[in-house]
N, C-alpha and C positions, 0 to 999 in steps of 0.2 A: 422631602426630605425624604435622603435615601437609607439604608441600612447601617445598625450600631455596632459599637461592641463595646458601647457605653452598657452596663449593669442595667443601670437605674432609668433610660430613658423611656420606656415603655412609664411604667412609674410616675414617672416627670409629665403624664400625658395635660398640659393648661385644661381643665376641666369648667371653667368658665364659657374657654373662645371653642370650644368642640362644642357646649350648649348650646352655645349663642347659634354657630352654626347652624346646625339639625334642626333647632327646632321649627325652621320651616317645616319640615315633612310633616310633622304631629300637626302643627295648624298655632294650638299653641299647648303647654304644660301642664300639668297634674303636680303636684309633688308625690302622689304615689310612680306617677310616669317618671318622674328622675328618676327620685329612690330608686325604682324597676332596675330605672340603666345605668346607672354606680354602683347595681347588685353585680351588672353583667361582666361588668368593668372591671370589677374588684376580684369577681372568680375568677376571669381571662387569666389576668397577671398568677392567683394562688393556685389553679388547676394546671395551665394549660401548658405542654409540654416541650412545644416551640410555640416561640412568637412571633406571629405574623400578622402585622395591621390585620389583612385579607383576609385573614381568617375569625378576628375579631371584632371584620365590618359584617360579614355574613350571619357570628354567631348573633351579632342583636337584630339581621336582619329579618330572620328568623324567626326571632320575638315578637317581635315589630308585627309579623302577622300572622303568625300561628295562634297570638294572645289578644288579637283585633288592638294591636295596639296599645296591651296596659302594659306592656312589658313586666310583669307578674302573671305567678304562675295562675293559671287557671284551670276547672273543676272542665269535663265532657259537655261543651256544648251552652258554654258560659254559663253554666245551671251555679245559679250561688249557694246551695243544698246535692249533700249526698243523695238522698231523694230523690231531689230533680235530677240528678244527672243519671240516677237508674233508670227516670222516664224518658232521658233523652235519649238512651240508647236502645231502651225495648219501643220506642215509636221506628226509629234507625230500623231496629230488624224490623218491625213489622210489615214497612214500608217498602220490603226487598232489599233495602241498598248495604244493608249489610248481611253476611248468609249466619251470623252466630251473635248469637244478644250473649256480649262479655260481660257483661256487668252485670249477669243473673247473682248470687252471692251462693262463696262459697260452703264449706260443713261450718266454718270460722262464722258465717256470716257477713265477710269482708266481700265487698266490688270490686272489681279492677276494670273501671272504664278509665280514659283518659283524663290525666292531670298533670301538670307539669308548665311549663312553654312551652316545650312541643310535648307530645299528648302521647303520656306512655300507658300499654296498654295491654292487660290479657294477663292472667296468675305468672304463669313462665318468663315475661318478657318483666315483667318487677323483679322477681326472684332474681334473675341474672343481671341485673340493673344492680341491686344488693350485695349481692353476691362483691360484684368487682368494685363497689365504694363500701365494702361491709360496713352496710348499714342493712337494717330488718326490713327495706319494705317490703317485702311478701309478707310480713307478722303487721306492717301496720301500714299502710299504702299511702293515709295522708297524710307522708312521709315529703308526698311525690312535690306536696305543697307550699311545703317549706320553703322559702324564695330561698336560702343559699341550697340545699340538696338539690330545685328544681331546674338550678342553676350550672351545677355540678355532675348532675343526668345530661345537660342541652350539650355538654362544652367535652364530656367523657364521649353521649350518643355521634358524636357530631368528627370528633377530632382521631390520631389515633393516641389515644390517649394512655392507660391500664393494659388492656386488653392488645394496644397497637395493632387497631383494628374502628373504625366506624361500626359503630356498637346496634342502631340504630338498623340500618338495611346490609350494612355489610364494605359499605362505602367513607368512604371520608375526604374531609376538606381534603388533604395532603393530595389527592386523586387529581383532582382538578386546580389545584391555586397552589403551585410549589415553584421557584426559583420563575422564570420570566411569564410561567403562562398565568391566566390567572381568568376561568371558566366559572364565572358567579350562576350562568345559566347551569350548567353540569350541576355543577355543586347544591343545587336541590335534589339529588338524589341519592345525596346523605338523609334525605330523609323521608321522602314522601315521589320519589320518580320524575313527574315533570311537570308537578301540578302546583300551576301558577307560580314557573319557573322564573321565566319575565317579567314579572311585577315585584316577585323579590328579588330576583336582580340587579334589580334600579334601586330601590331599598338600599342593598349595597353599597352601594355605585354611593348613596348617599353619605349612609356612616364615615364611609370611607373620606371620603373628601374631608367632610365632618372632622375624624379625627386627624386629619394632615391637617388643619387648620387650627389645630391644638395641638401638635409640631408631632406628633408620633412619625418615626421610624419608620420603613417600610417592615424588616425585622429587628431583632435584639438579642441579647443573650438567652439563651435560656433560662424559662424559671423551677425550683426557686433562685436562682442565683440572681436574677433579678434584681431581687428585694434584699439579701448579704445572702440570702438561707442556703444552703447545699448539703449534697448527695453526705450519707457519715464519709468517717473518713475510712480511706482501706488501713485496716488493723493485720502486722503479718502475724503468720499462725503462733500460739505462745509455745513455749517449751514445754516438754513434759511435764519438768517439775512447776511450771510459769504459772499463775491461774489468767483461768482468763483474761485475756481485757475486756474493760465493757466501749461501748459503743455511743458519745454523750451525743444528747439528743439535739435534732433538731431545731434551732432557733427561732421562736414566733414574729414572722416575717409583717411589719408595719402597714398595716397597708391604710389608703386613706379613704376611704368611702365610706357604703350600708355597710360589709360583711368585720369592720371593727366590734360587734360586740355580737357578732355571730360564731355561730360554735364551730370548732376548728377539726376538722375530721385526720384521722391518720391516713398514711399512704398506705392500699393494702400488700398483707407481704408481697416480695420481688416483687416492690414498685420500681429499687435501685436499677435490680436487674435487665427489669423490662425498656426502659427509662438505654441503659447500655445496649442491649443488644438491637433499637429502633437507630441507636446515633451509628452503630457499627454496623447496623443491613439495611439503611433502609430499601424503600420501596419504589419502584419508580414511577415517576410522577405519569 
């Protein structure tokens, strides 16, 4: 299916057809994996500023690889506890595989080992991402294990989102996938250089084929307009003697999937001005 100007085209993905097409990649799927994939589909509709099927496919492929096919956020080393994750990082440091034990607790006893669909590490990175999203990740790093928060971090990290850049490495999916260009191998640079780039590109191709099977167009209307919401209306400055006008609150999109009961997050200050800047001055692919 080609690009669409239909505002709800992405939201109307036939998930039954999509899951039927992608299940062979997993071999079989547990309910947790199904829920994890659905969570990422919903999060993309909620948080992505530009709707491109190939971006979504690569995000799904990244989670597939980074979480060991679990499709849910994990601790570093797939540890089942905070203590086990700290030990995993300490072992990497002791073996010389990393130059700094970033899991050592800070003065408040908090450890900043990897958490999430993509491993967010180091206290400074937790603080920076938290500032972008309006969340206290530095004060509560386990928030990165919340499925909804982790999905948002992944999307913000690899696309030109709130910060108008890829926040994990400085490179964004828009640098590799835009218009007629689709470089799934190069897109790995949004996360981790070229590590396993070819394998993840193959996963992305499989996910994109499944999205096509479910009827998703290549591109569609930018979110949140695709689900009926939109930026606050532009209000003329008030006259001197008039009270300042109020801006109506954005309607909450009605999603069809795992985030329907998850907490909603307000955009960071200046969100729509950044969107305007992105659309008015797009970077070259």
